[in-house]
Phi, psi and omega in degrees: 000132180283151180304313180299327178285325174305307178302310179305318176297318186287320179290333173298310183298318180299319182280328171303318181290321183290319181300312177305312181301313175294330184289313184262331186241336185278181181263358185240089185287339178296317177302317176298315183296320176298314174304322183291305188294317182294331185294331181304326183302337185273346183272112188309315175306323187284323176286338166307299180307308183296317176307310187284321177288308186253353184066031178239136177215135180285140175286153189291334175294326183295315175307319181287322175292311172313315186291314174305308182297321178286324170302318171305308180298325182289338180278328193259325176224174177103182180305313184289323181281336185268359174081027180278334189268302188256000000 
């Protein structure tokens, strides 16, 4: 497994977990659903499926920029920022 795939899995799990937390513990269920859906782009099997099915793949820089924006959103709003977890 390549280093990039490991990082992609970890980031995907982070955003998926944050989405589940927001879905069930936070005040914004829509944000949680969005995080769950967006987390799929970080899972290599999902990106392989989209590449095979639709001929579409995201550039790694696009994923990095999306991750930075999502991390900023995680820190500003949601279940973690509102103190529901810690």
